[in-house]
GUBA-363409 format. One line per 10 residues: their letters; for each residue x, y, z of C-alpha. Coordinates in nm, 3 decimals. Layout:
N
a	X,Y,Z; ...
% end
This chain:
197
mthypeamkl	6.203,7.235,10.520; 6.469,7.503,10.473; 6.574,7.691,10.785; 6.669,8.052,10.727; 6.883,8.237,10.982; 6.720,8.515,11.173; 6.716,8.836,10.971; 6.970,9.101,11.067; 6.839,9.438,11.180; 6.957,9.734,10.976
ytktgdggqt	7.010,9.945,11.287; 7.174,9.837,11.609; 7.177,10.162,11.811; 7.533,10.076,11.919; 7.707,10.333,11.698; 7.517,10.642,11.803; 7.807,10.756,12.023; 8.047,10.776,11.729; 8.204,10.437,11.795; 8.186,10.103,11.617
glygadrvsk	8.290,9.747,11.692; 8.579,9.573,11.524; 8.558,9.197,11.473; 8.615,9.073,11.824; 8.404,9.343,11.993; 8.682,9.604,12.031; 8.518,9.946,12.028; 8.693,10.224,11.838; 8.602,10.565,11.700; 8.430,10.562,11.363
ahirveaygt	8.709,10.800,11.258; 8.979,10.543,11.352; 9.224,10.476,11.070; 9.130,10.106,11.068; 8.763,10.195,11.016; 8.861,10.447,10.747; 9.052,10.170,10.570; 8.778,9.909,10.563; 8.517,10.178,10.502; 8.702,10.280,10.186
vdelnsaigl	8.715,9.915,10.079; 8.336,9.911,10.121; 8.314,10.221,9.900; 8.533,10.045,9.644; 8.298,9.746,9.649; 8.003,9.976,9.581; 8.187,10.143,9.292; 8.247,9.800,9.140; 7.876,9.728,9.179; 7.806,10.041,8.975
arahngrshq	8.042,9.918,8.703; 7.860,9.583,8.699; 7.525,9.761,8.663; 7.652,9.962,8.366; 7.799,9.650,8.209; 7.469,9.465,8.246; 7.279,9.747,8.076; 7.524,9.796,7.790; 7.442,9.694,7.431; 7.701,9.418,7.455
phaaldadle	7.720,9.295,7.817; 8.055,9.133,7.889; 7.974,8.811,8.080; 8.336,8.730,8.173; 8.389,9.084,8.305; 8.078,9.057,8.521; 8.193,8.721,8.662; 8.537,8.862,8.743; 8.387,9.169,8.909; 8.156,8.948,9.114
ylqnalfdvg	8.463,8.752,9.228; 8.629,9.081,9.318; 8.330,9.197,9.521; 8.337,8.875,9.723; 8.713,8.907,9.774; 8.672,9.264,9.899; 8.447,9.137,10.177; 8.744,8.918,10.278; 8.968,9.226,10.265; 8.724,9.418,10.487
adlatrtgtp	8.710,9.132,10.737; 9.091,9.115,10.737; 9.115,9.488,10.812; 8.841,9.474,11.077; 9.024,9.202,11.273; 9.328,9.306,11.473; 9.624,9.070,11.469; 9.683,8.862,11.778; 9.314,8.829,11.870; 9.145,8.489,11.909
yeknlsrmda	8.903,8.591,11.632; 9.176,8.551,11.369; 9.102,8.180,11.355; 8.760,8.261,11.208; 8.892,8.427,10.893; 9.134,8.363,10.613; 9.376,8.653,10.578; 9.476,8.782,10.234; 9.805,8.630,10.121; 10.052,8.610,9.833
qdvafieami	9.833,8.355,9.655; 9.546,8.606,9.642; 9.784,8.866,9.497; 9.909,8.619,9.234; 9.552,8.542,9.129; 9.483,8.912,9.068; 9.811,8.946,8.874; 9.701,8.666,8.640; 9.373,8.851,8.582; 9.565,9.174,8.508
dryadgappi	9.771,8.996,8.241; 9.454,8.852,8.084; 9.281,9.191,8.061; 9.596,9.372,7.950; 9.607,9.133,7.652; 9.256,9.251,7.564; 9.362,9.606,7.478; 9.639,9.768,7.270; 9.973,9.827,7.448; 9.966,10.148,7.647
rnfvhpsgtl	10.222,10.414,7.556; 10.075,10.727,7.718; 9.854,10.829,8.007; 9.488,10.806,7.909; 9.181,10.991,8.031; 8.964,10.796,8.276; 8.669,10.793,8.041; 8.498,10.601,7.763; 8.189,10.383,7.795; 7.979,10.399,8.111
tasalhlara	8.126,10.064,8.216; 8.485,10.178,8.156; 8.427,10.512,8.328; 8.280,10.337,8.634; 8.581,10.103,8.640; 8.817,10.401,8.629; 8.627,10.554,8.921; 8.657,10.227,9.112; 9.031,10.225,9.034; 9.070,10.569,9.195
varraerevi	8.882,10.447,9.504; 9.111,10.141,9.517; 9.413,10.371,9.521; 9.263,10.566,9.811; 9.190,10.241,9.997; 9.553,10.143,9.949; 9.667,10.477,10.094; 9.439,10.429,10.395; 9.589,10.084,10.456; 9.941,10.228,10.435
rllheeeane	9.843,10.485,10.701; 9.706,10.200,10.914; 10.031,10.004,10.876; 10.222,10.310,11.001; 10.009,10.326,11.316; 9.947,9.966,11.417; 10.000,9.608,11.312; 9.795,9.485,11.017; 9.829,9.244,10.727; 10.075,9.392,10.475
qvqiylnrvs	9.937,9.166,10.201; 9.618,9.374,10.202; 9.808,9.681,10.082; 9.975,9.479,9.804; 9.640,9.323,9.709; 9.467,9.661,9.681; 9.754,9.791,9.469; 9.699,9.506,9.224; 9.321,9.554,9.233; 9.365,9.913,9.115
dllfamaraa	9.585,9.790,8.829; 9.326,9.526,8.744; 9.043,9.781,8.732; 9.254,9.999,8.500; 9.318,9.702,8.270; 8.949,9.612,8.277; 8.849,9.968,8.186; 9.086,9.971,7.889; 8.960,9.631,7.772; 8.597,9.745,7.805
nhvaglqeeq	8.667,10.048,7.586; 8.852,9.835,7.332; 8.570,9.580,7.307; 8.327,9.869,7.250; 8.549,10.000,6.969; 8.618,10.323,7.155; 8.946,10.507,7.101; 9.106,10.612,7.429; 9.175,10.982,7.478; 9.542,11.042,7.555
wavkgrr	9.681,11.304,7.790; 9.764,11.613,7.587; 10.063,11.761,7.768; 10.044,12.141,7.801; 10.213,12.301,7.501; 10.179,11.988,7.287; 9.816,12.020,7.178
% end
């Protein structure tokens, strides 16, 4: 007989005063920079979910892209847990912090997707297929998440590898968007500099 853990309630009534708990039961304002950082990572994860939904409904679903995005969604939960756990607490032993190996894995994925599109010579519009457009949107959210982590690093101690990881994730999402457009046979729209139309 399979034993299922007790279901989690969707409301806890503990955040009604504008505070939330970090991993380890520290209470901070919901507007705290650490919460802003992992909240933006959560938004990024949702944006990637939207890209996966568009990919699954496209005329030619890209199975490898979906698998890589699923990996990324799982990894972003690790990023959120990393950000939600202050350094020096006993709760650190319960998680695996992001490290240089995680960054290297993303870099290898970037190279793979970059090979799946023509070399880039100009800035391109964040557009194209629904899948590519959603990936471009996710890329912009990844950049904002990176900025939030940089603000956090200026205010208190946190894992610097998270900022590097998010930087590479934004590059990966850009490469994925370009590859998705290329596979669909869509020509990218290039930035038309004012006066050069």
